PyMOL Python script that loads the backbone (N, CA, C, O; Angstrom):
from pymol import cmd

cmd.read_pdbstr("""\
ATOM      1  N   MET A   1      14.127 -56.062 -33.503  1.00  0.00           N
ATOM      2  CA  MET A   1      12.977 -55.732 -34.321  1.00  0.00           C
ATOM      3  C   MET A   1      12.749 -54.227 -34.313  1.00  0.00           C
ATOM      4  O   MET A   1      12.495 -53.618 -35.353  1.00  0.00           O
ATOM      5  N   LEU A   2      12.841 -53.644 -33.141  1.00  0.00           N
ATOM      6  CA  LEU A   2      12.656 -52.191 -33.048  1.00  0.00           C
ATOM      7  C   LEU A   2      13.766 -51.465 -33.789  1.00  0.00           C
ATOM      8  O   LEU A   2      13.543 -50.409 -34.381  1.00  0.00           O
ATOM      9  N   HIS A   3      14.953 -52.032 -33.753  1.00  0.00           N
ATOM     10  CA  HIS A   3      16.096 -51.432 -34.453  1.00  0.00           C
ATOM     11  C   HIS A   3      15.813 -51.337 -35.956  1.00  0.00           C
ATOM     12  O   HIS A   3      16.059 -50.304 -36.579  1.00  0.00           O
ATOM     13  N   TYR A   4      15.298 -52.417 -36.523  1.00  0.00           N
ATOM     14  CA  TYR A   4      15.001 -52.418 -37.958  1.00  0.00           C
ATOM     15  C   TYR A   4      13.877 -51.434 -38.296  1.00  0.00           C
ATOM     16  O   TYR A   4      13.903 -50.805 -39.354  1.00  0.00           O
ATOM     17  N   ALA A   5      12.900 -51.301 -37.409  1.00  0.00           N
ATOM     18  CA  ALA A   5      11.830 -50.338 -37.639  1.00  0.00           C
ATOM     19  C   ALA A   5      12.383 -48.913 -37.675  1.00  0.00           C
ATOM     20  O   ALA A   5      11.981 -48.106 -38.514  1.00  0.00           O
ATOM     21  N   ILE A   6      13.294 -48.615 -36.774  1.00  0.00           N
ATOM     22  CA  ILE A   6      13.904 -47.279 -36.747  1.00  0.00           C
ATOM     23  C   ILE A   6      14.764 -47.055 -37.983  1.00  0.00           C
ATOM     24  O   ILE A   6      14.772 -45.959 -38.543  1.00  0.00           O
ATOM     25  N   VAL A   7      15.488 -48.083 -38.412  1.00  0.00           N
ATOM     26  CA  VAL A   7      16.316 -47.963 -39.616  1.00  0.00           C
ATOM     27  C   VAL A   7      15.444 -47.667 -40.836  1.00  0.00           C
ATOM     28  O   VAL A   7      15.776 -46.790 -41.634  1.00  0.00           O
ATOM     29  N   PHE A   8      14.334 -48.389 -40.989  1.00  0.00           N
ATOM     30  CA  PHE A   8      13.455 -48.137 -42.133  1.00  0.00           C
ATOM     31  C   PHE A   8      12.795 -46.767 -42.034  1.00  0.00           C
ATOM     32  O   PHE A   8      12.541 -46.131 -43.056  1.00  0.00           O
ATOM     33  N   LEU A   9      12.515 -46.307 -40.825  1.00  0.00           N
ATOM     34  CA  LEU A   9      11.954 -44.970 -40.661  1.00  0.00           C
ATOM     35  C   LEU A   9      12.949 -43.903 -41.104  1.00  0.00           C
ATOM     36  O   LEU A   9      12.573 -42.938 -41.770  1.00  0.00           O
ATOM     37  N   VAL A  10      14.205 -44.074 -40.740  1.00  0.00           N
ATOM     38  CA  VAL A  10      15.246 -43.127 -41.162  1.00  0.00           C
ATOM     39  C   VAL A  10      15.416 -43.161 -42.680  1.00  0.00           C
ATOM     40  O   VAL A  10      15.564 -42.114 -43.312  1.00  0.00           O
ATOM     41  N   ILE A  11      15.393 -44.352 -43.263  1.00  0.00           N
ATOM     42  CA  ILE A  11      15.491 -44.468 -44.719  1.00  0.00           C
ATOM     43  C   ILE A  11      14.312 -43.753 -45.379  1.00  0.00           C
ATOM     44  O   ILE A  11      14.491 -43.060 -46.381  1.00  0.00           O
ATOM     45  N   ALA A  12      13.116 -43.914 -44.826  1.00  0.00           N
ATOM     46  CA  ALA A  12      11.934 -43.255 -45.378  1.00  0.00           C
ATOM     47  C   ALA A  12      12.061 -41.739 -45.296  1.00  0.00           C
ATOM     48  O   ALA A  12      11.715 -41.031 -46.241  1.00  0.00           O
ATOM     49  N   LEU A  13      12.556 -41.244 -44.170  1.00  0.00           N
ATOM     50  CA  LEU A  13      12.720 -39.796 -44.016  1.00  0.00           C
ATOM     51  C   LEU A  13      13.740 -39.238 -45.001  1.00  0.00           C
ATOM     52  O   LEU A  13      13.510 -38.194 -45.611  1.00  0.00           O
ATOM     53  N   ILE A  14      14.857 -39.927 -45.156  1.00  0.00           N
ATOM     54  CA  ILE A  14      15.892 -39.467 -46.085  1.00  0.00           C
ATOM     55  C   ILE A  14      15.373 -39.519 -47.517  1.00  0.00           C
ATOM     56  O   ILE A  14      15.603 -38.590 -48.293  1.00  0.00           O
ATOM     57  N   ALA A  15      14.682 -40.588 -47.872  1.00  0.00           N
ATOM     58  CA  ALA A  15      14.137 -40.706 -49.225  1.00  0.00           C
ATOM     59  C   ALA A  15      13.091 -39.622 -49.488  1.00  0.00           C
ATOM     60  O   ALA A  15      13.019 -39.086 -50.594  1.00  0.00           O
ATOM     61  N   ALA A  16      12.288 -39.300 -48.488  1.00  0.00           N
ATOM     62  CA  ALA A  16      11.276 -38.257 -48.661  1.00  0.00           C
ATOM     63  C   ALA A  16      11.923 -36.895 -48.866  1.00  0.00           C
ATOM     64  O   ALA A  16      11.465 -36.105 -49.691  1.00  0.00           O
ATOM     65  N   VAL A  17      12.978 -36.619 -48.124  1.00  0.00           N
ATOM     66  CA  VAL A  17      13.676 -35.340 -48.275  1.00  0.00           C
ATOM     67  C   VAL A  17      14.300 -35.231 -49.662  1.00  0.00           C
ATOM     68  O   VAL A  17      14.325 -34.152 -50.255  1.00  0.00           O
ATOM     69  N   LEU A  18      14.805 -36.351 -50.177  1.00  0.00           N
ATOM     70  CA  LEU A  18      15.448 -36.334 -51.490  1.00  0.00           C
ATOM     71  C   LEU A  18      14.446 -36.432 -52.641  1.00  0.00           C
ATOM     72  O   LEU A  18      14.833 -36.334 -53.805  1.00  0.00           O
ATOM     73  N   GLY A  19      13.170 -36.625 -52.329  1.00  0.00           N
ATOM     74  CA  GLY A  19      12.148 -36.622 -53.364  1.00  0.00           C
ATOM     75  C   GLY A  19      11.779 -37.978 -53.927  1.00  0.00           C
ATOM     76  O   GLY A  19      11.088 -38.053 -54.943  1.00  0.00           O
ATOM     77  N   PHE A  20      12.214 -39.032 -53.302  1.00  0.00           N
ATOM     78  CA  PHE A  20      11.873 -40.384 -53.756  1.00  0.00           C
ATOM     79  C   PHE A  20      10.614 -40.850 -53.017  1.00  0.00           C
ATOM     80  O   PHE A  20      10.703 -41.551 -52.009  1.00  0.00           O
ATOM     81  N   GLY A  21       9.450 -40.455 -53.524  1.00  0.00           N
ATOM     82  CA  GLY A  21       8.196 -40.725 -52.840  1.00  0.00           C
ATOM     83  C   GLY A  21       7.853 -42.200 -52.741  1.00  0.00           C
ATOM     84  O   GLY A  21       7.367 -42.656 -51.706  1.00  0.00           O
ATOM     85  N   GLY A  22       8.102 -42.953 -53.813  1.00  0.00           N
ATOM     86  CA  GLY A  22       7.776 -44.381 -53.794  1.00  0.00           C
ATOM     87  C   GLY A  22       8.611 -45.152 -52.786  1.00  0.00           C
ATOM     88  O   GLY A  22       8.095 -45.982 -52.037  1.00  0.00           O
ATOM     89  N   ILE A  23       9.882 -44.874 -52.778  1.00  0.00           N
ATOM     90  CA  ILE A  23      10.779 -45.544 -51.827  1.00  0.00           C
ATOM     91  C   ILE A  23      10.443 -45.130 -50.402  1.00  0.00           C
ATOM     92  O   ILE A  23      10.462 -45.951 -49.485  1.00  0.00           O
ATOM     93  N   ALA A  24      10.131 -43.840 -50.223  1.00  0.00           N
ATOM     94  CA  ALA A  24       9.786 -43.347 -48.887  1.00  0.00           C
ATOM     95  C   ALA A  24       8.508 -44.014 -48.383  1.00  0.00           C
ATOM     96  O   ALA A  24       8.424 -44.398 -47.216  1.00  0.00           O
ATOM     97  N   GLY A  25       7.523 -44.151 -49.251  1.00  0.00           N
ATOM     98  CA  GLY A  25       6.274 -44.798 -48.849  1.00  0.00           C
ATOM     99  C   GLY A  25       6.460 -46.261 -48.502  1.00  0.00           C
ATOM    100  O   GLY A  25       5.901 -46.757 -47.524  1.00  0.00           O
ATOM    101  N   ALA A  26       7.253 -46.950 -49.315  1.00  0.00           N
ATOM    102  CA  ALA A  26       7.500 -48.368 -49.048  1.00  0.00           C
ATOM    103  C   ALA A  26       8.270 -48.557 -47.749  1.00  0.00           C
ATOM    104  O   ALA A  26       7.938 -49.437 -46.955  1.00  0.00           O
ATOM    105  N   ALA A  27       9.283 -47.747 -47.526  1.00  0.00           N
ATOM    106  CA  ALA A  27      10.075 -47.864 -46.302  1.00  0.00           C
ATOM    107  C   ALA A  27       9.237 -47.507 -45.080  1.00  0.00           C
ATOM    108  O   ALA A  27       9.381 -48.132 -44.029  1.00  0.00           O
ATOM    109  N   ALA A  28       8.365 -46.513 -45.204  1.00  0.00           N
ATOM    110  CA  ALA A  28       7.493 -46.154 -44.087  1.00  0.00           C
ATOM    111  C   ALA A  28       6.509 -47.282 -43.786  1.00  0.00           C
ATOM    112  O   ALA A  28       6.226 -47.558 -42.620  1.00  0.00           O
ATOM    113  N   GLY A  29       5.991 -47.930 -44.814  1.00  0.00           N
ATOM    114  CA  GLY A  29       5.092 -49.065 -44.613  1.00  0.00           C
ATOM    115  C   GLY A  29       5.773 -50.223 -43.914  1.00  0.00           C
ATOM    116  O   GLY A  29       5.202 -50.843 -43.016  1.00  0.00           O
ATOM    117  N   ILE A  30       6.993 -50.511 -44.329  1.00  0.00           N
ATOM    118  CA  ILE A  30       7.758 -51.582 -43.683  1.00  0.00           C
ATOM    119  C   ILE A  30       8.045 -51.224 -42.233  1.00  0.00           C
ATOM    120  O   ILE A  30       7.970 -52.081 -41.351  1.00  0.00           O
ATOM    121  N   ALA A  31       8.372 -49.961 -41.983  1.00  0.00           N
ATOM    122  CA  ALA A  31       8.645 -49.518 -40.606  1.00  0.00           C
ATOM    123  C   ALA A  31       7.402 -49.673 -39.735  1.00  0.00           C
ATOM    124  O   ALA A  31       7.511 -50.082 -38.580  1.00  0.00           O
ATOM    125  N   LYS A  32       6.229 -49.355 -40.265  1.00  0.00           N
ATOM    126  CA  LYS A  32       4.988 -49.510 -39.504  1.00  0.00           C
ATOM    127  C   LYS A  32       4.739 -50.970 -39.156  1.00  0.00           C
ATOM    128  O   LYS A  32       4.393 -51.300 -38.022  1.00  0.00           O
ATOM    129  N   ILE A  33       4.918 -51.841 -40.143  1.00  0.00           N
ATOM    130  CA  ILE A  33       4.685 -53.271 -39.912  1.00  0.00           C
ATOM    131  C   ILE A  33       5.653 -53.815 -38.866  1.00  0.00           C
ATOM    132  O   ILE A  33       5.243 -54.540 -37.960  1.00  0.00           O
ATOM    133  N   LEU A  34       6.926 -53.470 -38.985  1.00  0.00           N
ATOM    134  CA  LEU A  34       7.915 -53.953 -38.017  1.00  0.00           C
ATOM    135  C   LEU A  34       7.633 -53.425 -36.620  1.00  0.00           C
ATOM    136  O   LEU A  34       7.817 -54.138 -35.634  1.00  0.00           O
ATOM    137  N   PHE A  35       7.183 -52.167 -36.534  1.00  0.00           N
ATOM    138  CA  PHE A  35       6.869 -51.610 -35.222  1.00  0.00           C
ATOM    139  C   PHE A  35       5.676 -52.318 -34.598  1.00  0.00           C
ATOM    140  O   PHE A  35       5.672 -52.580 -33.395  1.00  0.00           O
ATOM    141  N   LEU A  36       4.661 -52.631 -35.403  1.00  0.00           N
ATOM    142  CA  LEU A  36       3.510 -53.355 -34.869  1.00  0.00           C
ATOM    143  C   LEU A  36       3.887 -54.762 -34.424  1.00  0.00           C
ATOM    144  O   LEU A  36       3.409 -55.240 -33.395  1.00  0.00           O
ATOM    145  N   VAL A  37       4.741 -55.423 -35.193  1.00  0.00           N
ATOM    146  CA  VAL A  37       5.213 -56.756 -34.786  1.00  0.00           C
ATOM    147  C   VAL A  37       5.993 -56.662 -33.484  1.00  0.00           C
ATOM    148  O   VAL A  37       5.850 -57.510 -32.604  1.00  0.00           O
ATOM    149  N   PHE A  38       6.827 -55.618 -33.363  1.00  0.00           N
ATOM    150  CA  PHE A  38       7.577 -55.412 -32.126  1.00  0.00           C
ATOM    151  C   PHE A  38       6.629 -55.222 -30.947  1.00  0.00           C
ATOM    152  O   PHE A  38       6.834 -55.814 -29.887  1.00  0.00           O
ATOM    153  N   LEU A  39       5.589 -54.402 -31.121  1.00  0.00           N
ATOM    154  CA  LEU A  39       4.651 -54.160 -30.025  1.00  0.00           C
ATOM    155  C   LEU A  39       3.937 -55.441 -29.607  1.00  0.00           C
ATOM    156  O   LEU A  39       3.780 -55.702 -28.415  1.00  0.00           O
ATOM    157  N   VAL A  40       3.505 -56.239 -30.577  1.00  0.00           N
ATOM    158  CA  VAL A  40       2.818 -57.486 -30.252  1.00  0.00           C
ATOM    159  C   VAL A  40       3.747 -58.425 -29.493  1.00  0.00           C
ATOM    160  O   VAL A  40       3.356 -58.999 -28.477  1.00  0.00           O
ATOM    161  N   LEU A  41       4.965 -58.583 -29.979  1.00  0.00           N
ATOM    162  CA  LEU A  41       5.913 -59.468 -29.298  1.00  0.00           C
ATOM    163  C   LEU A  41       6.277 -58.950 -27.911  1.00  0.00           C
ATOM    164  O   LEU A  41       6.463 -59.736 -26.982  1.00  0.00           O
ATOM    165  N   PHE A  42       6.380 -57.642 -27.769  1.00  0.00           N
ATOM    166  CA  PHE A  42       6.696 -57.046 -26.468  1.00  0.00           C
ATOM    167  C   PHE A  42       5.577 -57.307 -25.468  1.00  0.00           C
ATOM    168  O   PHE A  42       5.837 -57.669 -24.320  1.00  0.00           O
ATOM    169  N   ILE A  43       4.340 -57.125 -25.900  1.00  0.00           N
ATOM    170  CA  ILE A  43       3.205 -57.360 -25.002  1.00  0.00           C
ATOM    171  C   ILE A  43       3.100 -58.830 -24.630  1.00  0.00           C
ATOM    172  O   ILE A  43       2.831 -59.165 -23.476  1.00  0.00           O
ATOM    173  N   VAL A  44       3.313 -59.710 -25.605  1.00  0.00           N
ATOM    174  CA  VAL A  44       3.283 -61.150 -25.313  1.00  0.00           C
ATOM    175  C   VAL A  44       4.390 -61.518 -24.324  1.00  0.00           C
ATOM    176  O   VAL A  44       4.165 -62.314 -23.413  1.00  0.00           O
ATOM    177  N   ALA A  45       5.573 -60.949 -24.496  1.00  0.00           N
ATOM    178  CA  ALA A  45       6.676 -61.234 -23.584  1.00  0.00           C
ATOM    179  C   ALA A  45       6.369 -60.724 -22.181  1.00  0.00           C
ATOM    180  O   ALA A  45       6.708 -61.382 -21.197  1.00  0.00           O
ATOM    181  N   LEU A  46       5.737 -59.572 -22.078  1.00  0.00           N
ATOM    182  CA  LEU A  46       5.366 -59.059 -20.754  1.00  0.00           C
ATOM    183  C   LEU A  46       4.349 -59.960 -20.078  1.00  0.00           C
ATOM    184  O   LEU A  46       4.465 -60.253 -18.888  1.00  0.00           O
ATOM    185  N   LEU A  47       3.359 -60.397 -20.830  1.00  0.00           N
ATOM    186  CA  LEU A  47       2.334 -61.251 -20.247  1.00  0.00           C
ATOM    187  C   LEU A  47       2.882 -62.622 -19.862  1.00  0.00           C
ATOM    188  O   LEU A  47       2.507 -63.172 -18.827  1.00  0.00           O
ATOM    189  N   MET A  48       3.751 -63.165 -20.677  1.00  0.00           N
ATOM    190  CA  MET A  48       4.322 -64.485 -20.375  1.00  0.00           C
ATOM    191  C   MET A  48       5.299 -64.402 -19.203  1.00  0.00           C
ATOM    192  O   MET A  48       5.427 -65.355 -18.435  1.00  0.00           O
ATOM    193  N   GLY A  49       5.975 -63.287 -19.066  1.00  0.00           N
ATOM    194  CA  GLY A  49       6.943 -63.141 -17.980  1.00  0.00           C
ATOM    195  C   GLY A  49       6.304 -62.928 -16.632  1.00  0.00           C
ATOM    196  O   GLY A  49       6.946 -63.153 -15.606  1.00  0.00           O
ATOM    197  N   ARG A  50       5.048 -62.497 -16.603  1.00  0.00           N
ATOM    198  CA  ARG A  50       4.381 -62.221 -15.334  1.00  0.00           C
ATOM    199  C   ARG A  50       3.663 -63.436 -14.750  1.00  0.00           C
ATOM    200  O   ARG A  50       3.099 -63.358 -13.658  1.00  0.00           O
ATOM    201  N   ARG A  51       3.682 -64.523 -15.449  1.00  0.00           N
ATOM    202  CA  ARG A  51       3.030 -65.715 -14.928  1.00  0.00           C
ATOM    203  C   ARG A  51       3.792 -66.240 -13.723  1.00  0.00           C
ATOM    204  O   ARG A  51       5.016 -66.368 -13.758  1.00  0.00           O
ATOM    205  N   SER A  52       3.065 -66.540 -12.666  1.00  0.00           N
ATOM    206  CA  SER A  52       3.712 -67.107 -11.493  1.00  0.00           C
ATOM    207  C   SER A  52       3.833 -68.617 -11.672  1.00  0.00           C
ATOM    208  O   SER A  52       2.934 -69.249 -12.226  1.00  0.00           O
ATOM    209  N   PRO A  53       4.918 -69.188 -11.216  1.00  0.00           N
ATOM    210  CA  PRO A  53       5.101 -70.648 -11.385  1.00  0.00           C
ATOM    211  C   PRO A  53       4.098 -71.409 -10.526  1.00  0.00           C
ATOM    212  O   PRO A  53       3.844 -71.053  -9.375  1.00  0.00           O
ATOM    213  N   ARG A  54       3.537 -72.456 -11.107  1.00  0.00           N
ATOM    214  CA  ARG A  54       2.579 -73.278 -10.372  1.00  0.00           C
ATOM    215  C   ARG A  54       3.325 -74.259  -9.508  1.00  0.00           C
ATOM    216  O   ARG A  54       4.315 -74.864  -9.920  1.00  0.00           O
ATOM    217  N   VAL A  55       2.822 -74.401  -8.290  1.00  0.00           N
ATOM    218  CA  VAL A  55       3.486 -75.296  -7.340  1.00  0.00           C
ATOM    219  C   VAL A  55       2.758 -76.611  -7.239  1.00  0.00           C
ATOM    220  O   VAL A  55       3.174 -77.491  -6.485  1.00  0.00           O
TER     221      VAL A  55
END
""", "prot")
cmd.dss("prot")
cmd.show_as("cartoon", "prot")
cmd.util.cbc("prot")
cmd.orient("prot")
């Protein structure tokens, strides 16, 4: 998930440098959404992994 966020960020940067504002904005928006999804899943995984097994 983080990989795809970085890929879309790079696409947004390249599109912005080349002057494609619409594509850059869309790619940046997708990168933000993917990064937020990654953060939520990462935090959930950390919390679930720290649970001690019940005896």
